[in-house]
A tleap script that builds the chain and sets N, CA, C and O, in Angstrom:
source leaprc.protein.ff14SB
mol = sequence {
  NMET GLU SER ALA PRO ALA ILE PHE ALA GLY
  VAL VAL PHE ALA LEU PHE GLY ALA ALA LEU
  LEU THR TRP THR GLY VAL ARG LEU ARG ARG
  GLY GLU PRO VAL ALA GLU GLY VAL SER ARG
  VAL ALA SER ALA THR LEU ALA SER LEU ALA
  GLY ALA LEU ALA LEU ILE PHE ALA ALA TYR
  CYS LEU THR ARG CLEU
}
set mol.1.N position { 115.181 118.579 121.063 }
set mol.1.CA position { 114.843 120.076 121.055 }
set mol.1.C position { 114.746 120.529 119.586 }
set mol.1.O position { 114.019 121.484 119.314 }
set mol.2.N position { 115.357 119.970 118.743 }
set mol.2.CA position { 115.222 120.327 117.316 }
set mol.2.C position { 113.914 119.993 116.723 }
set mol.2.O position { 113.508 120.639 115.757 }
set mol.3.N position { 113.155 118.929 117.285 }
set mol.3.CA position { 111.944 118.465 116.768 }
set mol.3.C position { 110.645 119.397 117.196 }
set mol.3.O position { 109.539 119.298 116.665 }
set mol.4.N position { 110.950 120.219 118.140 }
set mol.4.CA position { 109.849 121.186 118.627 }
set mol.4.C position { 109.244 121.944 117.437 }
set mol.4.O position { 108.031 121.929 117.224 }
set mol.5.N position { 110.066 122.564 116.716 }
set mol.5.CA position { 109.463 123.342 115.562 }
set mol.5.C position { 108.694 122.575 114.501 }
set mol.5.O position { 107.668 123.019 113.985 }
set mol.6.N position { 109.194 121.495 114.225 }
set mol.6.CA position { 108.467 120.411 113.315 }
set mol.6.C position { 107.240 120.006 113.933 }
set mol.6.O position { 106.273 119.865 113.184 }
set mol.7.N position { 107.089 119.779 115.224 }
set mol.7.CA position { 105.849 119.494 115.839 }
set mol.7.C position { 104.882 120.583 115.814 }
set mol.7.O position { 103.708 120.398 115.496 }
set mol.8.N position { 105.383 121.776 116.164 }
set mol.8.CA position { 104.518 122.929 116.177 }
set mol.8.C position { 103.862 123.254 114.748 }
set mol.8.O position { 102.665 123.482 114.580 }
set mol.9.N position { 104.897 123.236 113.694 }
set mol.9.CA position { 104.457 123.487 112.414 }
set mol.9.C position { 103.487 122.460 111.904 }
set mol.9.O position { 102.514 122.791 111.226 }
set mol.10.N position { 103.771 121.119 112.253 }
set mol.10.CA position { 102.747 120.110 111.831 }
set mol.10.C position { 101.432 120.215 112.407 }
set mol.10.O position { 100.430 119.968 111.736 }
set mol.11.N position { 101.372 120.630 113.818 }
set mol.11.CA position { 100.114 120.776 114.387 }
set mol.11.C position { 99.303 121.976 113.800 }
set mol.11.O position { 98.091 121.914 113.593 }
set mol.12.N position { 100.033 123.012 113.565 }
set mol.12.CA position { 99.366 124.272 112.973 }
set mol.12.C position { 98.958 123.919 111.645 }
set mol.12.O position { 97.823 124.288 111.345 }
set mol.13.N position { 99.627 123.278 110.755 }
set mol.13.CA position { 99.100 122.862 109.441 }
set mol.13.C position { 98.005 121.892 109.509 }
set mol.13.O position { 97.112 121.962 108.664 }
set mol.14.N position { 97.975 121.033 110.381 }
set mol.14.CA position { 96.768 120.100 110.611 }
set mol.14.C position { 95.527 120.809 110.958 }
set mol.14.O position { 94.479 120.611 110.344 }
set mol.15.N position { 95.639 121.648 111.956 }
set mol.15.CA position { 94.497 122.406 112.446 }
set mol.15.C position { 93.955 123.278 111.365 }
set mol.15.O position { 92.755 123.259 111.091 }
set mol.16.N position { 94.820 124.051 110.737 }
set mol.16.CA position { 94.385 124.882 109.530 }
set mol.16.C position { 93.674 124.090 108.448 }
set mol.16.O position { 92.600 124.506 108.012 }
set mol.17.N position { 94.233 122.942 107.984 }
set mol.17.CA position { 93.768 122.193 106.995 }
set mol.17.C position { 92.390 121.490 107.365 }
set mol.17.O position { 91.458 121.436 106.563 }
set mol.18.N position { 92.344 121.022 108.491 }
set mol.18.CA position { 90.991 120.400 109.021 }
set mol.18.C position { 89.933 121.423 109.117 }
set mol.18.O position { 88.782 121.210 108.734 }
set mol.19.N position { 90.368 122.636 109.679 }
set mol.19.CA position { 89.271 123.708 109.887 }
set mol.19.C position { 88.854 124.230 108.465 }
set mol.19.O position { 87.668 124.503 108.281 }
set mol.20.N position { 89.720 124.376 107.502 }
set mol.20.CA position { 89.310 124.897 106.144 }
set mol.20.C position { 88.603 123.847 105.519 }
set mol.20.O position { 87.679 124.279 104.830 }
set mol.21.N position { 88.719 122.580 105.518 }
set mol.21.CA position { 88.072 121.604 104.933 }
set mol.21.C position { 86.540 121.474 105.552 }
set mol.21.O position { 85.555 121.253 104.847 }
set mol.22.N position { 86.510 121.628 106.825 }
set mol.22.CA position { 85.355 121.671 107.571 }
set mol.22.C position { 84.439 122.868 107.259 }
set mol.22.O position { 83.222 122.763 107.102 }
set mol.23.N position { 85.049 123.872 107.193 }
set mol.23.CA position { 84.239 125.212 106.838 }
set mol.23.C position { 83.750 125.138 105.406 }
set mol.23.O position { 82.636 125.556 105.094 }
set mol.24.N position { 84.563 124.620 104.574 }
set mol.24.CA position { 84.142 124.552 103.071 }
set mol.24.C position { 83.052 123.496 103.042 }
set mol.24.O position { 82.165 123.674 102.207 }
set mol.25.N position { 82.981 122.487 103.776 }
set mol.25.CA position { 82.032 121.581 103.685 }
set mol.25.C position { 80.739 122.020 104.159 }
set mol.25.O position { 79.685 121.746 103.585 }
set mol.26.N position { 80.840 122.739 105.272 }
set mol.26.CA position { 79.638 123.390 105.900 }
set mol.26.C position { 79.060 124.375 105.031 }
set mol.26.O position { 77.842 124.372 104.859 }
set mol.27.N position { 79.882 125.316 104.399 }
set mol.27.CA position { 79.332 126.288 103.453 }
set mol.27.C position { 78.623 125.659 102.212 }
set mol.27.O position { 77.605 126.127 101.702 }
set mol.28.N position { 79.204 124.676 101.839 }
set mol.28.CA position { 78.603 123.858 100.513 }
set mol.28.C position { 77.378 123.166 100.906 }
set mol.28.O position { 76.435 123.114 100.117 }
set mol.29.N position { 77.319 122.625 102.079 }
set mol.29.CA position { 75.977 121.887 102.514 }
set mol.29.C position { 74.936 122.951 102.770 }
set mol.29.O position { 73.788 122.718 102.393 }
set mol.30.N position { 75.204 124.062 103.353 }
set mol.30.CA position { 74.224 125.069 103.459 }
set mol.30.C position { 73.750 125.706 102.172 }
set mol.30.O position { 72.692 126.335 102.153 }
set mol.31.N position { 74.480 125.567 101.130 }
set mol.31.CA position { 74.300 126.310 99.870 }
set mol.31.C position { 74.730 127.703 99.867 }
set mol.31.O position { 74.213 128.476 99.060 }
set mol.32.N position { 75.661 128.122 100.722 }
set mol.32.CA position { 76.291 129.368 100.787 }
set mol.32.C position { 77.558 129.383 99.945 }
set mol.32.O position { 78.205 128.368 99.688 }
set mol.33.N position { 77.868 130.627 99.530 }
set mol.33.CA position { 79.193 130.756 98.717 }
set mol.33.C position { 80.316 130.636 99.554 }
set mol.33.O position { 80.296 131.109 100.690 }
set mol.34.N position { 81.407 129.977 99.046 }
set mol.34.CA position { 82.623 129.755 99.760 }
set mol.34.C position { 83.428 131.143 99.687 }
set mol.34.O position { 84.194 131.497 100.584 }
set mol.35.N position { 83.203 131.816 98.644 }
set mol.35.CA position { 84.039 133.254 98.518 }
set mol.35.C position { 83.049 134.001 97.740 }
set mol.35.O position { 82.442 133.449 96.823 }
set mol.36.N position { 82.840 135.297 98.074 }
set mol.36.CA position { 82.039 136.176 97.421 }
set mol.36.C position { 82.530 136.599 96.053 }
set mol.36.O position { 83.718 136.901 95.929 }
set mol.37.N position { 81.729 136.644 95.043 }
set mol.37.CA position { 82.007 137.045 93.703 }
set mol.37.C position { 82.937 136.155 92.917 }
set mol.37.O position { 83.592 136.582 91.966 }
set mol.38.N position { 82.975 135.016 93.300 }
set mol.38.CA position { 83.712 133.960 92.626 }
set mol.38.C position { 82.884 132.658 92.260 }
set mol.38.O position { 82.007 132.320 93.055 }
set mol.39.N position { 83.073 131.979 91.235 }
set mol.39.CA position { 82.261 130.783 90.942 }
set mol.39.C position { 82.187 129.948 92.118 }
set mol.39.O position { 83.155 129.872 92.875 }
set mol.40.N position { 81.139 129.329 92.328 }
set mol.40.CA position { 80.990 128.443 93.484 }
set mol.40.C position { 81.938 127.118 93.341 }
set mol.40.O position { 82.551 126.636 94.293 }
set mol.41.N position { 81.964 126.642 92.113 }
set mol.41.CA position { 82.831 125.523 91.908 }
set mol.41.C position { 84.178 125.822 92.139 }
set mol.41.O position { 84.854 125.101 92.874 }
set mol.42.N position { 84.731 127.019 91.471 }
set mol.42.CA position { 86.094 127.235 91.515 }
set mol.42.C position { 86.572 127.588 92.961 }
set mol.42.O position { 87.660 127.177 93.365 }
set mol.43.N position { 85.749 128.353 93.736 }
set mol.43.CA position { 86.025 128.649 95.063 }
set mol.43.C position { 86.122 127.316 96.040 }
set mol.43.O position { 87.032 127.161 96.855 }
set mol.44.N position { 85.187 126.504 95.858 }
set mol.44.CA position { 85.225 125.253 96.599 }
set mol.44.C position { 86.370 124.423 96.333 }
set mol.44.O position { 87.022 123.866 97.216 }
set mol.45.N position { 86.622 124.343 94.985 }
set mol.45.CA position { 87.811 123.496 94.516 }
set mol.45.C position { 89.169 124.121 95.101 }
set mol.45.O position { 90.027 123.343 95.518 }
set mol.46.N position { 89.352 125.282 95.137 }
set mol.46.CA position { 90.478 125.930 95.558 }
set mol.46.C position { 90.635 125.982 97.009 }
set mol.46.O position { 91.756 125.961 97.518 }
set mol.47.N position { 89.419 126.059 97.788 }
set mol.47.CA position { 89.554 125.959 99.249 }
set mol.47.C position { 89.956 124.421 99.572 }
set mol.47.O position { 90.809 124.111 100.404 }
set mol.48.N position { 89.211 123.508 98.786 }
set mol.48.CA position { 89.523 122.174 99.249 }
set mol.48.C position { 91.011 121.782 98.936 }
set mol.48.O position { 91.636 121.106 99.753 }
set mol.49.N position { 91.511 122.143 97.915 }
set mol.49.CA position { 92.824 122.044 97.510 }
set mol.49.C position { 93.853 122.656 98.553 }
set mol.49.O position { 94.864 122.031 98.873 }
set mol.50.N position { 93.574 123.798 99.022 }
set mol.50.CA position { 94.359 124.419 99.968 }
set mol.50.C position { 94.334 123.641 101.377 }
set mol.50.O position { 95.343 123.570 102.078 }
set mol.51.N position { 93.166 123.093 101.717 }
set mol.51.CA position { 92.992 122.336 102.943 }
set mol.51.C position { 93.755 121.035 102.826 }
set mol.51.O position { 94.450 120.595 103.742 }
set mol.52.N position { 93.595 120.448 101.670 }
set mol.52.CA position { 94.359 119.178 101.519 }
set mol.52.C position { 95.875 119.238 101.414 }
set mol.52.O position { 96.617 118.342 101.817 }
set mol.53.N position { 96.257 120.327 100.860 }
set mol.53.CA position { 97.737 120.604 100.844 }
set mol.53.C position { 98.205 120.873 102.200 }
set mol.53.O position { 99.270 120.393 102.588 }
set mol.54.N position { 97.431 121.658 102.993 }
set mol.54.CA position { 97.801 121.784 104.539 }
set mol.54.C position { 97.913 120.600 105.237 }
set mol.54.O position { 98.842 120.463 106.033 }
set mol.55.N position { 97.000 119.610 105.033 }
set mol.55.CA position { 97.164 118.286 105.662 }
set mol.55.C position { 98.394 117.406 105.204 }
set mol.55.O position { 98.988 116.654 105.977 }
set mol.56.N position { 98.724 117.573 103.852 }
set mol.56.CA position { 99.759 116.944 103.401 }
set mol.56.C position { 101.102 117.534 104.090 }
set mol.56.O position { 102.016 116.798 104.462 }
set mol.57.N position { 101.117 118.859 104.209 }
set mol.57.CA position { 102.381 119.510 104.876 }
set mol.57.C position { 102.355 119.066 106.321 }
set mol.57.O position { 103.418 118.900 106.920 }
set mol.58.N position { 101.297 118.885 106.852 }
set mol.58.CA position { 101.192 118.512 108.436 }
set mol.58.C position { 101.792 117.165 108.450 }
set mol.58.O position { 102.653 116.933 109.299 }
set mol.59.N position { 101.443 116.245 107.609 }
set mol.59.CA position { 101.881 114.869 107.596 }
set mol.59.C position { 103.481 114.861 107.309 }
set mol.59.O position { 104.248 114.126 107.931 }
set mol.60.N position { 103.845 115.661 106.411 }
set mol.60.CA position { 105.281 115.736 106.092 }
set mol.60.C position { 106.056 116.284 107.272 }
set mol.60.O position { 107.131 115.766 107.576 }
set mol.61.N position { 105.564 117.300 107.947 }
set mol.61.CA position { 106.271 117.768 109.151 }
set mol.61.C position { 106.397 116.741 110.320 }
set mol.61.O position { 107.437 116.537 110.945 }
set mol.62.N position { 105.239 116.141 110.524 }
set mol.62.CA position { 105.243 115.189 111.603 }
set mol.62.C position { 105.897 114.010 111.279 }
set mol.62.O position { 106.178 113.316 112.256 }
set mol.63.N position { 106.260 113.533 110.068 }
set mol.63.CA position { 106.997 112.364 109.731 }
set mol.63.C position { 108.592 112.679 109.751 }
set mol.63.O position { 109.453 111.802 109.691 }
set mol.64.N position { 108.813 113.892 109.832 }
set mol.64.CA position { 110.336 114.327 109.887 }
set mol.64.C position { 110.812 114.492 111.356 }
set mol.64.O position { 111.737 115.262 111.612 }
set mol.65.N position { 110.229 113.821 112.254 }
set mol.65.CA position { 110.681 113.971 113.671 }
set mol.65.C position { 111.801 113.141 113.857 }
set mol.65.O position { 112.358 113.092 114.954 }
savepdb mol mol.pdb
quit
């Protein structure tokens, strides 16, 4: 019963991280800005870092079962 919140959090982090990395990759491939008014390199780096961190948090939550 106590592992249900960890599973839920892990799945949410995994979905968010995967979606953010996919979205960032598609935007970069199309040559579109990742964020308006910000350097393309800086915004892509920050979005990729956030997506990777979300996947790391997902792995942490799912290994704590």
